[in-house]
C-alpha positions in Angstrom: -11.7 -8.1 14.1 -12.6 -9.7 10.5 -13.5 -6.5 8.2 -17.1 -6.3 9.1 -18.0 -2.8 6.8 -17.1 -3.6 3.5 -19.8 -5.8 2.9 -22.0 -4.3 5.0 -21.6 -1.1 3.4 -21.8 -2.6 -0.3 -25.1 -5.3 0.7 -27.0 -1.5 2.3 -26.2 -0.1 -0.8 -27.8 -2.8 -3.0 -30.6 -4.0 -0.7 -31.6 -1.0 1.7 -35.8 -0.5 2.1 -37.3 2.6 0.6 -38.2 4.0 3.0 -39.8 7.7 4.2 -37.4 8.5 6.2 -34.1 7.6 4.0 -35.1 9.9 1.8 -32.4 13.0 0.9 -33.0 15.8 2.5 -35.6 14.9 5.2 -34.9 17.3 7.5 -33.5 16.3 11.2 -37.4 17.2 12.3 -39.0 14.7 10.4 -35.6 11.8 11.3 -36.7 12.8 14.6 -40.8 12.0 14.6 -39.3 8.7 12.6 -37.3 7.7 15.8 -40.3 8.1 18.3 -42.6 6.7 16.1 -40.0 3.5 15.7 -39.5 2.7 18.6 -41.0 -0.3 19.4 -43.7 0.0 17.1 -43.5 -2.1 13.4 -42.1 -0.3 10.4 -45.2 -0.2 8.1 -47.4 0.7 10.7 -45.7 4.0 11.2 -45.4 5.4 8.1 -48.5 6.4 7.6 -48.3 8.5 10.5 -45.4 10.0 10.3 -46.9 11.5 6.3 -49.8 12.3 8.2 -48.2 13.9 10.8 -45.4 16.3 9.7 -48.3 17.6 7.1 -49.9 18.4 10.1 -46.8 19.7 12.0 -43.9 20.8 9.3 -42.1 21.9 11.5 -41.2 22.1 15.5 -42.7 25.0 15.8 -45.6 23.6 14.6 -46.3 20.9 16.7 -45.2 23.6 19.4 -48.3 25.7 19.0 -50.7 22.9 19.5 -52.7 21.6 22.5 -51.1 18.3 24.0 -54.1 17.0 22.9 -53.7 17.7 19.7 -50.5 14.6 19.5 -52.0 12.4 21.5 -55.1 12.3 20.2 -53.0 11.9 16.1 -50.9 9.1 18.1 -53.7 7.0 16.9 -52.7 3.2 17.1 -49.0 3.8 18.0 -49.1 2.2 21.1 -46.3 4.1 23.5 -49.2 6.9 24.2 -46.4 8.6 26.1 -44.2 8.7 23.3 -46.7 12.1 21.4 -46.4 13.7 25.3 -42.2 13.3 25.1 -42.5 15.0 21.5 -44.4 17.2 22.1 -42.2 18.7 25.0 -39.1 18.5 23.0 -41.4 20.5 20.5 -41.3 23.0 22.8 -37.8 22.7 24.1 -36.9 23.0 20.6 -39.3 25.7 19.7 -38.2 27.9 22.7 -34.1 26.7 23.5 -32.9 25.9 20.1 -34.9 29.1 17.8 -36.8 26.1 16.4 -33.6 23.9 14.6 -33.5 20.5 16.0 -29.5 20.6 18.0 -27.3 18.6 16.2 -25.3 18.1 19.2 -25.8 14.9 20.9 -25.9 16.0 24.5 -27.7 18.5 23.4 -30.2 15.9 21.9 -30.0 14.0 24.9 -30.6 17.1 26.7 -34.8 17.2 25.3 -37.8 15.3 27.0 -38.2 11.3 25.7 -34.9 11.2 23.8 -32.0 8.7 25.4 -28.6 6.9 23.9 -30.2 5.8 21.0 -32.5 9.1 18.9 -29.9 11.0 20.0 -27.4 9.1 17.7 -29.8 8.6 15.2 -30.2 12.1 14.4 -26.9 13.1 14.7 -25.9 11.1 12.1 -29.1 10.2 10.2 -30.6 13.5 9.3 -26.4 15.7 9.9 -23.8 12.9 8.7 -21.7 13.0 12.2 -19.7 10.6 13.4 -21.4 8.1 16.0 -21.9 4.4 16.7 -26.0 3.9 16.8 -26.9 0.8 18.6 -30.0 -0.7 18.1 -31.6 -4.3 19.4 -31.6 -5.1 15.0 -27.7 -3.3 15.6 -27.4 -5.7 19.3 -28.4 -8.7 17.6 -26.1 -8.5 14.8 -22.3 -7.4 16.9 -24.1 -10.1 19.4 -23.6 -12.7 16.3 -21.0 -11.9 14.4 -18.6 -10.8 16.6 -18.9 -12.6 19.8 -20.3 -15.2 19.0 -23.9 -15.6 20.7 -27.4 -16.3 18.8 -29.0 -13.4 21.0 -27.2 -10.2 23.1 -27.3 -9.9 26.7 -29.8 -6.7 27.9 -29.1 -3.2 26.6 -25.1 -1.6 28.3 -23.5 1.5 27.4 -20.6 -0.8 25.5 -22.6 -1.0 22.9 -21.7 1.7 21.3 -18.2 0.7 21.9 -18.8 -2.3 20.4 -20.5 -0.4 17.2 -17.9 2.0 17.7 -14.7 -0.2 16.6 -16.0 -1.4 13.9 -16.8 2.1 12.2 -15.0 3.7 9.2 -12.7 6.6 9.8 -15.1 8.0 7.0 -17.8 9.9 8.1 -20.0 9.3 5.3 -19.6 5.2 5.3 -19.6 5.4 9.1 -23.2 6.4 8.7 -23.9 4.3 5.7 -23.0 1.3 8.6 -24.8 2.3 11.4 -28.4 2.0 8.0 -26.5 -1.5 7.5 -26.2 -3.2 10.9 -30.4 -2.2 11.8 -30.8 -3.0 8.3 -29.5 -6.7 8.2 -30.6 -7.5 11.6 -34.3 -6.5 10.5 -34.6 -7.9 8.0 -31.5 -11.2 7.4 -29.7 -11.7 10.6 -33.2 -11.9 12.7 -34.4 -13.0 15.8 -36.5 -16.2 15.4 -35.3 -17.2 11.8 -31.6 -16.2 10.8 -31.1 -16.3 7.0 -27.9 -17.0 7.4 -27.0 -17.7 3.2 -28.4 -13.8 2.4 -25.7 -12.6 4.8 -23.0 -10.6 3.4 -21.7 -11.4 6.7 -22.1 -14.7 7.1 -18.0 -15.7 6.3 -17.1 -13.2 9.3 -19.6 -14.5 11.1 -18.6 -16.5 15.4 -21.9 -16.7 15.2 -21.6 -19.4 12.1 -18.5 -20.2 12.9 -19.0 -21.6 16.3 -21.4 -24.2 15.0 -24.5 -21.7 15.7 -24.9 -21.7 19.5 -27.2 -21.5 21.9 -26.0 -19.7 24.0 -29.3 -18.6 26.0 -31.6 -15.2 26.2 -30.8 -13.1 28.7 -33.7 -10.5 27.6 -35.8 -9.2 29.5 -39.7 -10.4 28.2 -42.1 -8.1 27.4 -45.4 -9.3 29.0 -49.0 -10.1 26.7 -50.1 -7.0 25.7 -53.7 -9.0 25.7 -55.3 -8.2 29.4 -52.7 -6.4 30.2 -52.7 -2.9 32.3 -52.1 -1.2 28.2 -54.8 -2.5 26.4 -56.9 -1.4 29.1 -55.0 2.2 28.6 -55.1 2.2 24.7 -58.3 1.6 25.3 -59.8 4.2 27.5 -57.8 6.6 25.2 -59.3 5.7 22.1 -62.5 6.7 24.0 -61.4 10.4 24.5 -59.4 10.7 21.3 -63.0 9.8 19.2 -65.6 11.8 21.9 -66.7 14.3 20.0 -67.0 16.5 23.0 -63.3 16.0 23.9 -64.1 15.4 27.0 -66.4 11.5 28.7 -68.3 11.7 32.1 -65.6 9.0 33.7 -68.4 6.2 34.7 -69.0 6.5 31.0 -65.5 5.3 30.2 -65.3 1.5 28.8 -68.1 0.7 31.8 -68.2 -2.8 30.5 -64.0 -3.6 30.6 -64.1 -7.2 32.7 -62.9 -5.7 35.7 -63.4 -3.6 37.7 -60.0 -2.2 39.6 -57.6 -3.0 35.7 -59.8 -0.2 34.9 -59.5 2.2 37.3 -56.1 1.6 37.8 -55.2 2.4 34.5 -57.4 6.2 34.4 -55.2 6.5 37.2 -52.6 5.6 36.2 -53.3 7.9 32.8 -53.6 10.8 35.1 -50.6 10.0 36.9 -48.7 10.2 33.2 -50.3 13.4 32.1 -52.1 11.8 29.1 -55.7 12.5 30.6 -56.5 15.0 32.8 -60.0 14.6 35.1 -62.3 17.3 36.2 -66.1 17.4 38.5 -66.3 13.7 37.5 -65.7 14.3 33.4 -62.3 13.0 31.9 -60.4 15.0 28.9 -56.7 14.9 26.3 -54.2 17.0 28.1 -54.7 20.2 27.1 
């Protein structure tokens, strides 16, 4: 296998974006919150809300002591609001199981609500400096092209961790840097639709480039359009409840003019099932 680590690490050290969670001493709680927020959400939308969140709840215990409704309310427009509830539950678990300290062990992290393979390893590596493979969508695309010669990665799989582990340096600090570098390369250079191969530090080692950039297909599941979707309807319901001055609204008044009453009712029912809102005596409110 070609040496991808050396040129990637050198490139990252010269070109990495200045992002808050990369600052020295940012802390495991800050890293954990940022990873929750960054799931399927653009960096530019996350940064101001992350700063506000950590100012309000600088520790897991601070968030755990707040009502879940506050977490949902301050999640604002980040989307996928179940993440706010999961983060609140994780904060409670960190307070109650780990004396308020974000755990370092990957298995302990995986046992927290809302944390999967990526987030657990991201916290262990980027907050604590341990040596693990960290694989997100950007990393998978870099590996698919540079190592496997494919235009796009396949569906996520456990073997992605093995693929990343195979190129990690033995040194823990270098391994952490390479994890970040692969993610960064996929985010800003080896992008999905318009890769900038002329700016790529591993172009000479890239199997996809050597093969002539073949289109090998894309097996990833496509996300449904947001416009007109149940996701949009759920977001509209939550917006009303987040902004309600009395913290609850008559159910029949919530997005009463929505173009599809069946979709509106379905969205409200699903939010209740997910625990994101509560329904009682004809009123809707965020969870207490």
